[in-house]
MDTraj code that builds the backbone (N, CA, C; nanometers):
import mdtraj as md
import numpy as np

residues = "GLU LYS ALA ARG GLU VAL ARG ASP THR SER LEU LYS VAL PRO HIS GLY GLU THR GLY THR VAL ILE GLY VAL ARG THR PHE SER ARG GLU ASP GLY ASP GLU LEU PRO PRO GLY VAL ASN GLU LEU VAL ARG VAL TYR VAL ALA GLN LYS ARG LYS ILE GLN ASP GLY ASP LYS LEU ALA GLY ARG HIS GLY ASN LYS GLY VAL ILE SER LYS ILE LEU PRO ILE GLU ASP MET PRO PHE LEU GLU ASP GLY THR PRO VAL ASP ILE VAL LEU ASN PRO LEU GLY VAL PRO SER ARG MET ASN ILE GLY GLN VAL LEU GLU THR HIS LEU GLY TRP VAL ALA LYS THR GLY TRP LYS VAL GLU GLY ASP ASP ALA ASP TRP LYS ARG GLN LEU ARG SER ILE ASP ALA HIS GLU SER GLU GLY ASP THR ASN VAL ALA THR PRO VAL PHE ASP GLY ALA ARG GLU GLU GLU ILE SER GLY LEU LEU GLU SER THR LEU PRO ASN ARG ASP GLY LYS GLN LEU ILE GLY ARG THR GLY LYS ALA GLN LEU PHE ASP GLY ARG SER GLY GLU PRO LEU PRO ASP PRO ILE ALA VAL GLY TYR VAL TYR ILE LEU LYS LEU".split()
xyz = np.array([
    [0.0857, -0.1312, 0.0058],
    [-0.0022, -0.0029, 0.0074],
    [0.0995, 0.1213, 0.0129],
    [0.1926, 0.1246, 0.0840],
    [0.2802, 0.2301, 0.0768],
    [0.3548, 0.2591, -0.0517],
    [0.3874, 0.1489, -0.1159],
    [0.4475, 0.1678, -0.2458],
    [0.3817, 0.2509, -0.3558],
    [0.2304, 0.2267, -0.3272],
    [0.1475, 0.2867, -0.4256],
    [0.1587, 0.4442, -0.4090],
    [0.1930, 0.4973, -0.2878],
    [0.1583, 0.6297, -0.2693],
    [0.3028, 0.6914, -0.3024],
    [0.3990, 0.6080, -0.3385],
    [0.5326, 0.6884, -0.3596],
    [0.5578, 0.6900, -0.5063],
    [0.5759, 0.8074, -0.5557],
    [0.6005, 0.8075, -0.7088],
    [0.7263, 0.8833, -0.7305],
    [0.8045, 0.8195, -0.8280],
    [0.9527, 0.8669, -0.8574],
    [0.9379, 0.9498, -0.9909],
    [0.9405, 1.0712, -0.9464],
    [0.9341, 1.2029, -1.0811],
    [1.0442, 1.2435, -1.0735],
    [1.1737, 1.1789, -1.0660],
    [1.2897, 1.2520, -1.0724],
    [1.3194, 1.3068, -1.2005],
    [1.3821, 1.4107, -1.2136],
    [1.4294, 1.4624, -1.3327],
    [1.5654, 1.4105, -1.3576],
    [1.6201, 1.3365, -1.4613],
    [1.7488, 1.2832, -1.4895],
    [1.8340, 1.3610, -1.5722],
    [1.9572, 1.3599, -1.5786],
    [2.0323, 1.3990, -1.6629],
    [2.0241, 1.3121, -1.8050],
    [1.9881, 1.3888, -1.9279],
    [1.9889, 1.3076, -2.0531],
    [2.1050, 1.1952, -2.0728],
    [2.0788, 1.1056, -2.1290],
    [2.1607, 1.0003, -2.1738],
    [2.2804, 1.0634, -2.2527],
    [2.4140, 1.0304, -2.2219],
    [2.5184, 1.0775, -2.2999],
    [2.5836, 1.2161, -2.2607],
    [2.4987, 1.2757, -2.1695],
    [2.5530, 1.4237, -2.1308],
    [2.6287, 1.3948, -1.9965],
    [2.7428, 1.4781, -1.9932],
    [2.8306, 1.4780, -1.8761],
    [2.8191, 1.6156, -1.8040],
    [2.8695, 1.6222, -1.6662],
    [2.8908, 1.7371, -1.6083],
    [2.9558, 1.7117, -1.4580],
    [2.9750, 1.8146, -1.3913],
    [3.0234, 1.7868, -1.2611],
    [2.9355, 1.8605, -1.1526],
    [2.9193, 1.7766, -1.0521],
    [2.8144, 1.8036, -0.9270],
    [2.8702, 1.9216, -0.8595],
    [2.8206, 2.0234, -0.8521],
    [2.8894, 2.1478, -0.7737],
    [2.8082, 2.1846, -0.6596],
    [2.6977, 2.1074, -0.6338],
    [2.6069, 2.1467, -0.5185],
    [2.4924, 2.0548, -0.5153],
    [2.4694, 2.0107, -0.3832],
    [2.3429, 1.9198, -0.3615],
    [2.2536, 1.9967, -0.2363],
    [2.1130, 2.0203, -0.2558],
    [2.0497, 2.0681, -0.1585],
    [1.9136, 1.9791, -0.1376],
    [1.8815, 1.9583, -0.0186],
    [1.7742, 1.8724, 0.0240],
    [1.6581, 1.9838, 0.0817],
    [1.5390, 1.9493, 0.0508],
    [1.4351, 2.0155, 0.0916],
    [1.3209, 1.9276, 0.1390],
    [1.2819, 1.9407, 0.2644],
    [1.1761, 1.8374, 0.3208],
    [1.0540, 1.9364, 0.3697],
    [0.9451, 1.8569, 0.3691],
    [0.8193, 1.9339, 0.4325],
    [0.8055, 1.9368, 0.5841],
    [0.9076, 1.8510, 0.6362],
    [0.9123, 1.8539, 0.7877],
    [0.9955, 1.9684, 0.8292],
    [1.0949, 2.0233, 0.7503],
    [1.1734, 2.1372, 0.8004],
    [1.1029, 2.2677, 0.7525],
    [0.9856, 2.2491, 0.7019],
    [0.9076, 2.3591, 0.6925],
    [0.9154, 2.4318, 0.5389],
    [0.9798, 2.3779, 0.4379],
    [1.0099, 2.4179, 0.3147],
    [0.8819, 2.3954, 0.2299],
    [0.8634, 2.4930, 0.1588],
    [0.7569, 2.4992, 0.0607],
    [0.7787, 2.3974, -0.0600],
    [0.6868, 2.2995, -0.0695],
    [0.6936, 2.2059, -0.1974],
    [0.5702, 2.1744, -0.2369],
    [0.5820, 2.1435, -0.3824],
    [0.4411, 2.1300, -0.4277],
    [0.3415, 2.0205, -0.3777],
    [0.2203, 2.0267, -0.4149],
    [0.1358, 1.9271, -0.3492],
    [0.1810, 1.7742, -0.3679],
    [0.1821, 1.6916, -0.2835],
    [0.2128, 1.5414, -0.3024],
    [0.3614, 1.5166, -0.2837],
    [0.4329, 1.6301, -0.2426],
    [0.5690, 1.6150, -0.2486],
    [0.6163, 1.6298, -0.1161],
    [0.6873, 1.5122, -0.0466],
    [0.7315, 1.5056, 0.0878],
    [0.8769, 1.5790, 0.1068],
    [0.9601, 1.5220, 0.0114],
    [1.1040, 1.5664, 0.0028],
    [1.1646, 1.5801, -0.1232],
    [1.2500, 1.6739, -0.1483],
    [1.2969, 1.6882, -0.2667],
    [1.4412, 1.7083, -0.2712],
    [1.5204, 1.6647, -0.3441],
    [1.6707, 1.6818, -0.3505],
    [1.7046, 1.7428, -0.4846],
    [1.7661, 1.8454, -0.4719],
    [1.7910, 1.9251, -0.6104],
    [1.9493, 1.9206, -0.6264],
    [2.0122, 1.8709, -0.7155],
    [2.1506, 1.8326, -0.7722],
    [2.1923, 1.9419, -0.8825],
    [2.2791, 2.0223, -0.8365],
    [2.3142, 2.1091, -0.9429],
    [2.4646, 2.0645, -1.0440],
    [2.4476, 2.0697, -1.1368],
    [2.5411, 1.9930, -1.2305],
    [2.5891, 2.1025, -1.3306],
    [2.7162, 2.1392, -1.3433],
    [2.7832, 2.2235, -1.4223],
    [2.8525, 2.1585, -1.5481],
    [2.8127, 2.2128, -1.6465],
    [2.8632, 2.1664, -1.7894],
    [2.9482, 2.2549, -1.8642],
    [3.0358, 2.2106, -1.9343],
    [3.1424, 2.2810, -2.0178],
    [3.0704, 2.2767, -2.1572],
    [3.0230, 2.3885, -2.2113],
    [2.9716, 2.3766, -2.3556],
    [3.0469, 2.4508, -2.4585],
    [3.0560, 2.4107, -2.5726],
    [3.1204, 2.4977, -2.6631],
    [3.0227, 2.6050, -2.7323],
    [3.0928, 2.7231, -2.7298],
    [3.0009, 2.8304, -2.7656],
    [2.9602, 2.8077, -2.9263],
    [2.8413, 2.8776, -2.9693],
    [2.7797, 2.8568, -3.0928],
    [2.7136, 3.0049, -3.1288],
    [2.6715, 2.9931, -3.2734],
    [2.6136, 3.1152, -3.3105],
    [2.4957, 3.1410, -3.2316],
    [2.4776, 3.2720, -3.1806],
    [2.3466, 3.2929, -3.1066],
    [2.3793, 3.3098, -2.9653],
    [2.4818, 3.2483, -2.9153],
    [2.5193, 3.2649, -2.7705],
    [2.5542, 3.4071, -2.7423],
    [2.5288, 3.4383, -2.6007],
    [2.5362, 3.5790, -2.5531],
    [2.6782, 3.5912, -2.4614],
    [2.7257, 3.6752, -2.5025],
    [2.8741, 3.6944, -2.4340],
    [2.8567, 3.8490, -2.3784],
    [2.9248, 3.8667, -2.2725],
    [2.9315, 3.9910, -2.1888],
    [3.0779, 4.0342, -2.1317],
    [3.1195, 4.1550, -2.1260],
    [3.2312, 4.2107, -2.0616],
    [3.1986, 4.2323, -1.9242],
    [3.3025, 4.3183, -1.8794],
    [3.2938, 4.3880, -1.7420],
    [3.2196, 4.5224, -1.7400],
    [3.1963, 4.5634, -1.8537],
    [3.1394, 4.6991, -1.8394],
    [2.9936, 4.7076, -1.8894],
    [2.9152, 4.6264, -1.8859],
    [2.7879, 4.6364, -1.9341],
    [2.7874, 4.6137, -2.0945],
    [2.8960, 4.5810, -2.1426],
    [2.9090, 4.5363, -2.2858],
    [2.8931, 4.4185, -2.3000],
    [2.7673, 4.3932, -2.3856],
    [2.7155, 4.2732, -2.4280],
    [2.6769, 4.2304, -2.5630],
    [2.6758, 4.1241, -2.6045],
    [2.6333, 4.0972, -2.7675],
    [2.6165, 3.9367, -2.7878],
    [2.5731, 3.9099, -2.9179],
    [2.5584, 3.7986, -2.9478],
    [2.6506, 3.7537, -3.0595],
    [2.7071, 3.6190, -3.0414],
    [2.7698, 3.5774, -3.1495],
    [2.7187, 3.5860, -3.2796],
    [2.7757, 3.6331, -3.3906],
    [2.6942, 3.6360, -3.5051],
    [2.7705, 3.5202, -3.6077],
    [2.8988, 3.4937, -3.5737],
    [2.9584, 3.3911, -3.6760],
    [3.0853, 3.3431, -3.5879],
    [3.1006, 3.2035, -3.6070],
    [3.2212, 3.1588, -3.5476],
    [3.3082, 3.0893, -3.6819],
    [3.4213, 3.1387, -3.6912],
    [3.5149, 3.1120, -3.7987],
    [3.6458, 3.0177, -3.7618],
    [3.6996, 2.9099, -3.8367],
    [3.8162, 2.8752, -3.8109],
    [3.9382, 2.9630, -3.7828],
    [4.0252, 2.9183, -3.6711],
    [4.1096, 3.0129, -3.6496],
    [4.2009, 3.0469, -3.7383],
    [4.2092, 2.9855, -3.8485],
    [4.3027, 3.0260, -3.9531],
    [4.2437, 3.1285, -4.0425],
    [4.0938, 3.1512, -4.0407],
    [4.0202, 3.2647, -4.1054],
    [4.0061, 3.3892, -4.0317],
    [4.0621, 3.4046, -3.9066],
    [4.0550, 3.5065, -3.8017],
    [4.1507, 3.5943, -3.8348],
    [4.1311, 3.7297, -3.8276],
    [4.2325, 3.8255, -3.8198],
    [4.3520, 3.7882, -3.7673],
    [4.4701, 3.8271, -3.8113],
    [4.5825, 3.7841, -3.7195],
    [4.6965, 3.9204, -3.7299],
    [4.7686, 3.9134, -3.6330],
    [4.8582, 4.0384, -3.6025],
    [4.9939, 4.0073, -3.6827],
    [5.0862, 4.0831, -3.6854],
    [5.1956, 4.1014, -3.7858],
    [5.2763, 3.9788, -3.7413],
    [5.2814, 3.9193, -3.6319],
    [5.3635, 3.8141, -3.6027],
    [5.2978, 3.6687, -3.6318],
    [5.1719, 3.6929, -3.6671],
    [5.0891, 3.5618, -3.6906],
    [4.9900, 3.5227, -3.5726],
    [4.9898, 3.5912, -3.4927],
    [4.8821, 3.5672, -3.3849],
    [4.7588, 3.6040, -3.4215],
    [4.6658, 3.5022, -3.4024],
    [4.5193, 3.5315, -3.4530],
    [4.4481, 3.5866, -3.3257],
    [4.3368, 3.6751, -3.3556],
    [4.2742, 3.7276, -3.2431],
    [4.1648, 3.6216, -3.1945],
    [4.1193, 3.6251, -3.0839],
    [4.0103, 3.5427, -3.0394],
    [3.8599, 3.5844, -3.0753],
    [3.8536, 3.7010, -3.0498],
    [3.7036, 3.7605, -3.0698],
    [3.7148, 3.9026, -3.1348],
    [3.6432, 3.9290, -3.2203],
    [3.6279, 4.0588, -3.3037],
    [3.4937, 4.1298, -3.2555],
    [3.5012, 4.2468, -3.1776],
    [3.3913, 4.2993, -3.1331],
    [3.3510, 4.4282, -3.2340],
    [3.2243, 4.4509, -3.2232],
    [3.1697, 4.5685, -3.3022],
    [3.1858, 4.6928, -3.2497],
    [3.2727, 4.7693, -3.2807],
    [3.3163, 4.8925, -3.2509],
    [3.2003, 5.0073, -3.1999],
    [3.0792, 4.9724, -3.2615],
    [2.9726, 5.0484, -3.2278],
    [2.9166, 5.0270, -3.1011],
    [2.9808, 4.9201, -3.0315],
    [2.9316, 4.8905, -2.9068],
    [2.9934, 4.9824, -2.7978],
    [3.1059, 5.0870, -2.8449],
    [3.1569, 5.1702, -2.7627],
    [3.0636, 5.3061, -2.7634],
    [3.0553, 5.3686, -2.8430],
    [2.9749, 5.4981, -2.8564],
    [2.8320, 5.4995, -2.8018],
    [2.7809, 5.3758, -2.8524],
    [2.6337, 5.3448, -2.8111],
    [2.5874, 5.3307, -2.6775],
    [2.6875, 5.2757, -2.5977],
    [2.6622, 5.2597, -2.4469],
    [2.7576, 5.3649, -2.3589],
    [2.8727, 5.4171, -2.4377],
    [2.9432, 5.5051, -2.3599],
    [3.0188, 5.4504, -2.2388],
    [3.0570, 5.3267, -2.2560],
    [3.1354, 5.2571, -2.1555],
    [3.2522, 5.2521, -2.1826],
    [3.3413, 5.3474, -2.1572],
    [3.4726, 5.3585, -2.2023],
    [3.5726, 5.2670, -2.1133],
    [3.5137, 5.2105, -2.0121],
    [3.6070, 5.1051, -1.9283],
    [3.6517, 4.9972, -2.0066],
    [3.5715, 4.9443, -2.1207],
    [3.6219, 4.8499, -2.1901],
    [3.7354, 4.8933, -2.2804],
    [3.7445, 5.0124, -2.3313],
    [3.8660, 5.0510, -2.3982],
    [3.9778, 5.0644, -2.2934],
    [3.9666, 5.1135, -2.1850],
    [4.0739, 5.1125, -2.0744],
    [4.1201, 4.9684, -2.0596],
    [4.0180, 4.8669, -2.0266],
    [4.0690, 4.7474, -2.0013],
    [4.1424, 4.6800, -2.1179],
    [4.1113, 4.7223, -2.2409],
    [4.1840, 4.6621, -2.3655],
    [4.3288, 4.6847, -2.3686],
    [4.3567, 4.8370, -2.3426],
    [4.4865, 4.8840, -2.3453],
    [4.5723, 4.8222, -2.2216],
    [4.5123, 4.8349, -2.1022],
    [4.5913, 4.8033, -1.9837],
    [4.6090, 4.6390, -1.9953],
    [4.5048, 4.5747, -2.0508],
    [4.5230, 4.4281, -2.0425],
    [4.6339, 4.3777, -2.1613],
    [4.6767, 4.4485, -2.2497],
    [4.7539, 4.4548, -2.3464],
    [4.9241, 4.4643, -2.2623],
    [4.8928, 4.5777, -2.2086],
    [5.0335, 4.6097, -2.1392],
    [5.0497, 4.5015, -2.0292],
    [4.9663, 4.4791, -1.9332],
    [4.9973, 4.3659, -1.8435],
    [5.0335, 4.2368, -1.9012],
    [4.9834, 4.2048, -2.0219],
    [5.0002, 4.0534, -2.0778],
    [5.1483, 4.0640, -2.1271],
    [5.1718, 4.1665, -2.2090],
    [5.3305, 4.1819, -2.2752],
    [5.4404, 4.2213, -2.1671],
    [5.3985, 4.2847, -2.0610],
    [5.5169, 4.3573, -1.9659],
    [5.5568, 4.4788, -2.0505],
    [5.6381, 4.5604, -1.9461],
    [5.6680, 4.6877, -1.9967],
    [5.8271, 4.7380, -1.9160],
    [5.8735, 4.8122, -1.9798],
    [5.9977, 4.8633, -1.9366],
    [6.0108, 5.0219, -1.9714],
    [5.9820, 5.1051, -1.8714],
    [5.9735, 5.2626, -1.8986],
    [6.1222, 5.3081, -1.8879],
    [6.1545, 5.3725, -1.9650],
    [6.3023, 5.4567, -2.0087],
    [6.2945, 5.6035, -1.9458],
    [6.3945, 5.6349, -1.8729],
    [6.3835, 5.7759, -1.8477],
    [6.3070, 5.8178, -1.7342],
    [6.3103, 5.9590, -1.6911],
    [6.2451, 6.0007, -1.5803],
    [6.1933, 6.1571, -1.6235],
    [6.1488, 6.1730, -1.7571],
    [6.1263, 6.2962, -1.8034],
    [5.9807, 6.3326, -1.7727],
    [5.9079, 6.2599, -1.7271],
    [5.7525, 6.2898, -1.6964],
    [5.7195, 6.2581, -1.5590],
    [5.6059, 6.3001, -1.4921],
    [5.5869, 6.2943, -1.3610],
    [5.5297, 6.1417, -1.3288],
    [5.4693, 6.0951, -1.4456],
    [5.4259, 5.9382, -1.4355],
    [5.5287, 5.8539, -1.4271],
    [5.6333, 5.8793, -1.4975],
    [5.7490, 5.8013, -1.5110],
    [5.8194, 5.7959, -1.3725],
    [5.8423, 5.9013, -1.3071],
    [5.9061, 5.9431, -1.1869],
    [5.8259, 5.8511, -1.0858],
    [5.6919, 5.8781, -1.0893],
    [5.5926, 5.8129, -0.9887],
    [5.6026, 5.6569, -1.0209],
    [5.6197, 5.5967, -1.1252],
    [5.6368, 5.4508, -1.1467],
    [5.7666, 5.4089, -1.0753],
    [5.8772, 5.5163, -1.1197],
    [6.0106, 5.4497, -1.0815],
    [6.0136, 5.4499, -0.8924],
    [5.9465, 5.5413, -0.8412],
    [5.9502, 5.5629, -0.7154],
    [5.8899, 5.4501, -0.6340],
    [5.7875, 5.3732, -0.7023],
    [5.7389, 5.2623, -0.6489],
    [5.7829, 5.1116, -0.6955],
    [5.8983, 5.1349, -0.7684],
    [5.9542, 5.0355, -0.8294],
    [5.8662, 4.9607, -0.9282],
    [5.7930, 5.0344, -0.9900],
    [5.7007, 4.9547, -1.1146],
    [5.7385, 5.0156, -1.2513],
    [5.8527, 5.0461, -1.2669],
    [5.8751, 5.1152, -1.3884],
    [5.9209, 4.9838, -1.5033],
    [5.9144, 4.8712, -1.4409],
    [5.9487, 4.7643, -1.5494],
    [5.8706, 4.6512, -1.4915],
    [5.8260, 4.5668, -1.5775],
    [5.7765, 4.4291, -1.5199],
    [5.7765, 4.3147, -1.6324],
    [5.7803, 4.1960, -1.5894],
    [5.7635, 4.0868, -1.6986],
    [5.6164, 4.0764, -1.7334],
    [5.5874, 3.9891, -1.8510],
    [5.4484, 3.9879, -1.8875],
    [5.3622, 3.9038, -1.7783],
    [5.2339, 3.8983, -1.8133],
    [5.1332, 3.8291, -1.7161],
    [5.1540, 3.8911, -1.5788],
    [5.1296, 4.0290, -1.5772],
    [5.1282, 4.1087, -1.4348],
    [4.9862, 4.1482, -1.4147],
    [4.9527, 4.1381, -1.2949],
    [4.8320, 4.1714, -1.2488],
    [4.8201, 4.3093, -1.2168],
    [4.7478, 4.3817, -1.2826],
    [4.7363, 4.5456, -1.2401],
    [4.5807, 4.5793, -1.2539],
    [4.5629, 4.7043, -1.1716],
    [4.4253, 4.7322, -1.1576],
    [4.4397, 4.8936, -1.1328],
    [4.3270, 4.9678, -1.1883],
    [4.3301, 5.1139, -1.1682],
    [4.1864, 5.1491, -1.1823],
    [4.1445, 5.2523, -1.0996],
    [3.9968, 5.3125, -1.0943],
    [3.9834, 5.3667, -1.2508],
    [3.8625, 5.3736, -1.2886],
    [3.8359, 5.3974, -1.4272],
    [3.8581, 5.5534, -1.4365],
    [3.8043, 5.6557, -1.3489],
    [3.8179, 5.7798, -1.3793],
    [3.9119, 5.8598, -1.2827],
    [3.9745, 5.7880, -1.1717],
    [4.0787, 5.8633, -1.0900],
    [4.1946, 5.7590, -1.0976],
    [4.2154, 5.7032, -1.1996],
    [4.3583, 5.6170, -1.2140],
    [4.4433, 5.6722, -1.3232],
    [4.4651, 5.5741, -1.4073],
    [4.5757, 5.5927, -1.5102],
    [4.5173, 5.6967, -1.6054],
    [4.5821, 5.8028, -1.6470],
    [4.5670, 5.8950, -1.7274],
    [4.5970, 5.8601, -1.8838],
    [4.5629, 5.9403, -1.9790],
    [4.5812, 5.8990, -2.1180],
    [4.7122, 5.9097, -2.1373],
    [4.7960, 6.0127, -2.0990],
    [4.9268, 6.0043, -2.1223],
    [5.0077, 5.8765, -2.0594],
    [4.9684, 5.8441, -1.9371],
    [5.0253, 5.7279, -1.8798],
    [4.9834, 5.5905, -1.9745],
    [4.8701, 5.6007, -2.0073],
    [4.8395, 5.4597, -2.0895],
    [4.9187, 5.4663, -2.2176],
    [4.9144, 5.5832, -2.2800],
    [5.0021, 5.5810, -2.4020],
    [5.1478, 5.5440, -2.3953],
    [5.2205, 5.6051, -2.2954],
    [5.3484, 5.5735, -2.2459],
    [5.3750, 5.4440, -2.2245],
    [5.2868, 5.3811, -2.1463],
    [5.3039, 5.2331, -2.1119],
    [5.2790, 5.1397, -2.2440],
    [5.1835, 5.1867, -2.3389],
    [5.1895, 5.1112, -2.4647],
    [5.3153, 5.1113, -2.5365],
    [5.3649, 5.2420, -2.5338],
    [5.4808, 5.2642, -2.5920],
    [5.6141, 5.1744, -2.5417],
    [5.5889, 5.1649, -2.4026],
    [5.7040, 5.0908, -2.3430],
    [5.6986, 4.9516, -2.3243],
    [5.5824, 4.8889, -2.3925],
    [5.5833, 4.7440, -2.3909],
    [5.6742, 4.6764, -2.4352],
    [5.7160, 4.5484, -2.3934],
    [5.8182, 4.4790, -2.4401],
    [5.7999, 4.4097, -2.5665],
    [5.9003, 4.3853, -2.6527],
    [5.8906, 4.3451, -2.7801],
    [5.8656, 4.1868, -2.7766],
    [5.8054, 4.1485, -2.8927],
    [5.7816, 3.9857, -2.8887],
    [5.9053, 3.9153, -2.9184],
    [5.8899, 3.8034, -2.9606],
    [6.0040, 3.7030, -2.9663],
    [6.0661, 3.7243, -3.0975],
    [6.0065, 3.8096, -3.1690],
    [6.0933, 3.8419, -3.3002],
    [6.1474, 3.9840, -3.2930],
    [6.1479, 4.0446, -3.1775],
    [6.1938, 4.1870, -3.1418],
    [6.1346, 4.2699, -3.1855],
    [5.9944, 4.2446, -3.2153],
    [5.9026, 4.3792, -3.2835],
    [5.8007, 4.4056, -3.1747],
    [5.7743, 4.5473, -3.1757],
    [5.6764, 4.5890, -3.0927],
    [5.5410, 4.6027, -3.1528],
    [5.4255, 4.5268, -3.1432],
    [5.3178, 4.5061, -3.2322],
    [5.2317, 4.6408, -3.2005],
    [5.2262, 4.6896, -3.1030],
    [5.1365, 4.8083, -3.0738],
    [5.2084, 4.9120, -3.0155],
    [5.1807, 5.0605, -3.0615],
    [5.2498, 5.1600, -3.0182],
    [5.1721, 5.2452, -2.9423],
    [5.1900, 5.3863, -2.9148],
    [5.1144, 5.4667, -2.8426],
    [4.9559, 5.4789, -2.8509],
    [4.9159, 5.4336, -2.9669],
    [4.7622, 5.4496, -2.9938],
    [4.6979, 5.3433, -2.9628],
    [4.7480, 5.2225, -2.9164],
    [4.6947, 5.1071, -2.8712],
    [4.6406, 5.0217, -2.9864],
    [4.6697, 5.0824, -3.1025],
    [4.6288, 5.0190, -3.2167],
    [4.7223, 4.9169, -3.3088],
    [4.6994, 4.8134, -3.3726],
    [4.7779, 4.7265, -3.4478],
    [4.7354, 4.7111, -3.5764],
    [4.8371, 4.6636, -3.6832],
    [4.7937, 4.6450, -3.8024],
    [4.7650, 4.4930, -3.8000],
    [4.6154, 4.4722, -3.8406],
    [4.5705, 4.3333, -3.8579],
    [4.5707, 4.2967, -3.9999],
    [4.5743, 4.1751, -4.0212],
    [4.5765, 4.1142, -4.1714],
    [4.4596, 4.0224, -4.1824],
    [4.3818, 4.0091, -4.2986],
    [4.2784, 3.9206, -4.3336],
    [4.3111, 3.7763, -4.3265],
    [4.2557, 3.6983, -4.2389],
    [4.2943, 3.5585, -4.2316],
    [4.2611, 3.4736, -4.3698],
    [4.1624, 3.5218, -4.4477],
    [4.1124, 3.4512, -4.5584],
    [4.2248, 3.4884, -4.6795],
    [4.2495, 3.6294, -4.6890],
    [4.3368, 3.6667, -4.8075],
    [4.4765, 3.6997, -4.7902],
    [4.4886, 3.7286, -4.6459],
    [4.6304, 3.7623, -4.6073],
    [4.6700, 3.8988, -4.6501],
    [4.5645, 3.9650, -4.6892],
    [4.5881, 4.1217, -4.7176],
    [4.5792, 4.1955, -4.5920],
    [4.6607, 4.3105, -4.5778],
    [4.6470, 4.3879, -4.4422],
    [4.5117, 4.4653, -4.4497],
    [4.4506, 4.4576, -4.3195],
    [4.3226, 4.5700, -4.3371],
    [4.3721, 4.7068, -4.3377],
    [4.2612, 4.7884, -4.4155],
    [4.2857, 4.9114, -4.4338],
    [4.3183, 5.0127, -4.3233],
    [4.2865, 4.9822, -4.2134],
    [4.3190, 5.0808, -4.0930],
    [4.3618, 5.0022, -3.9526],
    [4.4360, 5.0736, -3.8837],
    [4.4970, 4.9970, -3.7594],
    [4.3694, 4.9715, -3.6615],
    [4.3693, 4.8591, -3.5931],
    [4.2475, 4.8239, -3.5064],
    [4.3191, 4.8059, -3.3609],
    [4.2238, 4.8523, -3.2693],
    [4.2643, 4.8415, -3.1165],
    [4.2543, 4.6942, -3.0938],
    [4.3686, 4.6525, -3.0414],
    [4.3763, 4.5060, -2.9875],
    [4.4305, 4.4929, -2.8498],
    [4.3723, 4.4123, -2.7716],
    [4.4132, 4.3824, -2.6428],
    [4.3525, 4.2674, -2.5748],
    [4.3835, 4.2629, -2.4190],
    [4.3280, 4.1622, -2.3457],
    [4.2117, 4.2151, -2.2668],
    [4.0902, 4.1389, -2.2859],
    [3.9814, 4.1582, -2.1872],
    [3.9124, 4.0425, -2.1277],
    [3.8175, 4.0501, -2.0422],
    [3.7640, 3.9507, -1.9772],
    [3.6324, 3.9109, -2.0493],
    [3.5915, 3.8219, -2.1148],
    [3.4766, 3.7919, -2.1541],
    [3.3991, 3.6768, -2.1038],
    [3.2670, 3.6922, -2.0739],
    [3.1798, 3.5773, -1.9883],
    [3.0893, 3.5309, -2.0830],
    [3.0540, 3.4140, -2.0901],
    [2.9397, 3.3591, -2.1693],
    [2.8204, 3.3359, -2.0617],
    [2.7255, 3.4177, -2.1093],
    [2.6052, 3.4182, -2.0370],
    [2.4983, 3.3073, -2.0426],
])
top = md.Topology()
chain = top.add_chain()
for i, resn in enumerate(residues, 1):
    res = top.add_residue(resn, chain, resSeq=i)
    for name in ("N", "CA", "C"):
        top.add_atom(name, md.element.get_by_symbol(name[0]), res)
traj = md.Trajectory(xyz[None], top)
């Protein structure tokens, strides 16, 4: 008789799918939890999955800049830098003036400086002397940096740091004071008509 009153309406992970259990929560009517009629106990298992991005997925940055993937290309078809390094993501430049979130441009430039490392020569400017006074006038690549958006690094400092970035393995500095680089079309190999801002930013899949 008891067996008839118990129904197993469990939701199961579909066959063939995998994931990592990141949390388990138990709800019980005896503990005062609100449950649907006829349910005495509920166990909720949270499973995290790694999924490959696809057209139509939504991505977002740290500055309210969000958008939808319009096309995914093979890595050999993506625009590439002078040393052959392909870019991971191409963002529509209209996403900057439409929302006026200039923080994403700041993150792009400082991300490049932090990734490549820098070495500031001389002390003919206040910002150079200030960096030297805290022993931050040079650094290897992959350095963690942070700055307030409006009360932090000024335009002169960012331009100077971009100009002081360390060269790549070929001895070339791919980006100068402007923060822009010459990109080449991955399909034709031809240079794109204008320099384009290139850097490192944090992008999250929503």
